C-alpha positions as CSV (number, residue, x, y, z in Angstrom):
1,M,-10.7,-23.2,12.9
2,S,-8.7,-20.2,11.8
3,F,-9.7,-18.3,8.7
4,K,-6.2,-19.1,7.5
5,D,-7.0,-22.8,7.3
6,K,-9.8,-22.1,4.8
7,I,-7.7,-20.0,2.5
8,I,-6.9,-21.5,-0.9
9,K,-3.2,-20.7,-1.5
10,E,-3.6,-20.9,-5.3
11,R,-6.2,-18.2,-5.3
12,L,-4.4,-15.5,-3.2
13,P,-4.0,-12.0,-4.7
14,N,-0.5,-11.4,-6.1
15,H,-0.7,-7.8,-4.9
16,L,-2.6,-6.6,-1.8
17,A,-3.1,-2.9,-1.0
18,I,-4.2,-1.4,2.3
19,I,-5.4,2.0,3.5
20,M,-4.5,1.9,7.1
21,D,-7.1,4.2,8.6
22,G,-8.4,4.9,12.1
23,N,-5.3,5.4,14.3
24,G,-6.4,8.8,15.5
25,R,-9.9,7.8,16.3
26,W,-8.7,4.6,18.0
27,A,-6.6,6.9,20.3
28,K,-9.4,9.4,20.8
29,M,-11.8,6.7,22.0
30,R,-9.2,5.9,24.7
31,G,-8.6,9.5,25.7
32,E,-5.1,9.5,24.2
33,H,-3.2,11.7,21.8
34,R,-3.5,10.8,18.2
35,I,0.2,9.8,18.0
36,I,-0.5,7.0,20.5
37,G,-2.8,5.5,17.9
38,H,-0.1,5.7,15.2
39,Q,2.3,3.9,17.6
40,N,-0.2,1.1,18.2
41,G,-0.7,0.9,14.4
42,V,2.9,-0.2,14.0
43,E,2.0,-3.6,15.5
44,A,-0.8,-4.0,13.0
45,V,1.7,-3.3,10.2
46,R,4.0,-5.9,11.7
47,Q,1.3,-8.6,11.8
48,T,0.0,-7.8,8.3
49,V,3.5,-7.9,6.8
50,E,4.3,-11.2,8.5
51,G,0.9,-12.7,7.6
52,A,1.3,-11.7,3.9
53,A,4.8,-13.0,3.8
54,E,3.9,-16.3,5.4
55,L,1.1,-16.9,2.9
56,G,3.4,-16.1,-0.1
57,I,1.7,-12.9,-1.3
58,S,4.2,-11.2,-3.6
59,Y,3.3,-7.5,-3.1
60,L,1.9,-5.5,-0.2
61,T,1.3,-1.8,-0.5
62,L,0.5,0.2,2.6
63,Y,-0.9,3.8,2.4
64,A,1.3,5.2,5.2
65,F,1.1,9.0,4.6
66,S,-0.8,11.0,1.9
67,T,0.1,14.4,0.5
68,E,-3.1,15.6,2.2
69,N,-1.7,14.5,5.6
70,W,0.7,17.4,5.5
71,N,-2.3,19.6,6.4
72,R,-2.6,17.9,9.8
73,P,-1.5,19.6,13.1
74,Q,2.3,20.1,13.1
75,D,2.8,18.2,16.3
76,E,1.1,15.1,14.7
77,I,3.2,15.4,11.6
78,L,6.4,15.6,13.5
79,G,5.4,12.7,15.7
80,L,4.6,10.6,12.6
81,M,7.9,11.4,10.9
82,S,9.8,10.5,14.1
83,L,7.8,7.3,14.4
84,L,8.5,6.5,10.8
85,V,12.2,6.8,11.3
86,E,12.1,4.7,14.5
87,A,9.9,2.0,12.8
88,I,12.2,1.8,9.8
89,E,15.2,1.3,12.0
90,N,13.6,-1.2,14.3
91,E,11.9,-3.3,11.6
92,T,14.9,-3.6,9.2
93,P,16.3,-6.7,10.9
94,T,12.9,-8.3,10.7
95,L,12.5,-7.5,7.0
96,M,15.9,-9.1,6.4
97,K,15.1,-12.2,8.5
98,N,11.8,-12.6,6.6
99,N,13.4,-12.0,3.1
100,V,11.2,-8.9,2.6
101,R,12.2,-6.3,0.0
102,L,11.2,-2.7,0.8
103,K,10.2,-0.1,-1.8
104,A,8.6,3.3,-1.6
105,I,6.3,5.4,-3.8
106,G,5.2,9.0,-3.7
107,D,6.7,12.4,-3.6
108,L,9.6,11.2,-1.6
109,E,11.6,14.5,-2.0
110,S,9.0,16.2,0.2
111,L,10.0,14.0,3.2
112,P,12.4,15.2,5.8
113,E,16.0,14.4,5.0
114,E,16.4,12.0,8.0
115,V,13.4,10.0,6.9
116,R,14.6,9.8,3.3
117,E,18.1,8.6,4.4
118,K,16.7,5.9,6.7
119,L,14.2,4.8,4.1
120,Q,16.8,4.6,1.3
121,G,19.2,2.7,3.6
122,T,16.6,0.0,4.2
123,I,15.6,-0.1,0.5
124,D,19.2,-0.6,-0.4
125,N,19.8,-3.2,2.4
126,T,16.8,-5.3,1.4
127,A,17.1,-4.9,-2.4
128,K,18.4,-8.4,-2.9
129,N,15.6,-10.1,-0.9
130,T,13.4,-12.3,-2.9
131,G,10.2,-12.7,-0.8
132,L,7.4,-10.3,-0.2
133,T,7.9,-6.8,-1.7
134,L,6.6,-4.3,0.9
135,V,5.7,-0.9,-0.8
136,L,5.2,2.1,1.4
137,A,3.1,4.9,-0.1
138,L,4.6,8.0,1.5
139,S,3.7,11.6,0.8
140,Y,1.6,9.9,-1.9
141,S,-1.6,10.9,-3.7
142,S,-2.9,9.3,-6.9
143,R,-3.7,12.7,-8.5
144,W,-0.2,13.9,-7.8
145,E,1.2,10.6,-9.3
146,I,-1.0,10.9,-12.4
147,M,-0.1,14.6,-13.0
148,N,3.5,13.8,-12.4
149,A,3.4,11.1,-15.1
150,V,1.6,13.3,-17.5
151,G,4.2,16.0,-17.0
152,K,7.0,13.6,-17.8
153,I,5.3,12.3,-20.9
154,A,4.6,15.9,-22.1
155,E,8.3,16.7,-21.7
156,K,9.3,13.8,-23.8
157,V,6.8,14.7,-26.5
158,H,7.9,18.3,-26.4
159,S,11.6,17.2,-26.8
160,G,10.7,14.8,-29.6
161,D,11.7,11.7,-27.7
162,L,8.2,10.4,-27.8
163,A,5.5,10.8,-30.5
164,P,2.0,11.7,-29.3
165,E,0.5,8.8,-31.2
166,D,2.8,6.4,-29.4
167,V,1.4,7.3,-26.0
168,N,-0.7,4.3,-24.7
169,E,-1.5,2.6,-21.4
170,S,1.8,0.9,-21.3
171,I,3.7,4.1,-21.8
172,F,1.6,5.9,-19.2
173,E,2.0,3.1,-16.6
174,S,5.8,3.2,-17.1
175,H,5.8,6.8,-15.9
176,L,3.8,6.1,-12.7
177,T,5.7,5.6,-9.4
178,T,4.3,2.0,-9.4
179,S,6.1,1.2,-12.7
180,G,7.1,-2.5,-12.6
181,I,4.6,-3.3,-9.8
182,P,1.5,-5.3,-10.8
183,D,-2.0,-3.8,-10.1
184,P,-3.6,-4.9,-6.8
185,E,-6.2,-7.5,-7.0
186,L,-7.5,-6.6,-3.5
187,M,-7.7,-3.3,-1.6
188,I,-8.5,-3.3,2.1
189,R,-9.6,-0.2,4.1
190,T,-10.1,-0.1,7.8
191,S,-12.1,2.2,10.1
192,G,-15.5,2.0,8.4
193,E,-14.8,4.6,5.7
194,N,-16.0,3.4,2.3
195,R,-13.8,5.3,-0.1
196,I,-10.4,5.0,-1.6
197,S,-9.2,8.6,-0.7
198,N,-6.9,9.4,-3.7
199,F,-5.1,6.0,-3.4
200,L,-3.9,4.2,-6.6
201,L,-6.8,5.5,-8.7
202,W,-5.3,4.1,-11.9
203,Q,-4.1,0.9,-10.4
204,L,-7.3,0.0,-8.6
205,A,-9.5,0.1,-11.7
206,Y,-10.3,-3.7,-11.5
207,S,-9.4,-4.4,-7.9
208,E,-11.8,-5.9,-5.4
209,L,-12.6,-3.6,-2.4
210,Y,-13.0,-4.8,1.2
211,F,-14.0,-2.4,4.0
212,T,-14.0,-3.2,7.7
213,D,-15.2,-1.1,10.6
214,L,-12.1,-2.0,12.6
215,F,-9.7,0.8,13.3
216,W,-6.2,0.0,12.0
217,P,-4.5,-0.7,15.5
218,D,-7.1,-3.6,15.9
219,F,-6.3,-5.2,12.5
220,T,-4.7,-8.6,13.2
221,K,-3.5,-11.5,11.2
222,E,-6.8,-13.1,11.7
223,E,-8.6,-10.1,10.2
224,L,-6.2,-10.3,7.2
225,Y,-7.1,-13.9,6.7
226,K,-10.8,-13.0,7.0
227,A,-10.5,-10.3,4.2
228,L,-8.5,-12.7,2.0
229,L,-11.2,-15.4,2.4
230,N,-13.9,-12.9,1.5
231,Y,-11.9,-12.0,-1.6
232,Q,-11.7,-15.7,-2.6
233,S,-15.5,-15.9,-2.5
234,R,-15.8,-13.3,-5.3
235,E,-16.0,-13.8,-9.0
236,R,-13.6,-11.5,-10.9
237,R,-15.1,-11.0,-14.4
238,F,-13.2,-8.0,-15.9
239,G,-16.2,-7.0,-18.0
240,K,-17.0,-10.6,-19.0
241,T,-20.1,-12.6,-18.1
242,S,-20.1,-15.5,-15.6
243,E,-20.9,-17.8,-18.5
244,Q,-17.8,-16.7,-20.5
245,L,-15.6,-17.3,-17.5
246,N,-17.1,-20.8,-16.9
247,D,-16.7,-21.6,-20.6
248,N,-13.0,-20.8,-20.3
């Protein structure tokens, strides 16, 4: 029996976030260049998007490229950017077929012009789709996002458009790049690393965390189902006691 058959559809997370880690190490173990790992990671992305869409999950956020990744070797960065353009072009028809809407978060202006153009084209083409919303975190880091939001709020306070006493969680969240996107209930990270690496620090405050030793290219639909089943075995209390939840 597949893990999928055990999943309770009514208890799925509305928003699933994933740190796709381990492409480089996957390639190194096979004596290949790191970019080969990234190429093989595309299939894991395809399976995960399809799996999430088939289950009816509303939002899937994938940590594709962090601001810190710009410090990697230049040949790897160029390879990643080229792969990103190719993947966007190749996967757009599949997104349309599966009614998937694409969005992107992060410091998108720092991306190469060709990547921005291809990305925006697919975002525009899929804008009217009503199924899964696929969010790509590109040139993203949570500290950058938080500082960017603080700067925008400070400008509004300085100009008199916003009173300091009116700044609250809702105002702050409206200035994040994830504005309008619900917080993830579950975050998955592959490759055996047990940290969140500057990813959605504000949004993951009450998320369940799931870590697997698998490298990202080995992450399949069945592994996705396994993680979701694990999530459904947990009790989400949000500061309350089990007794309080049961009473409700």
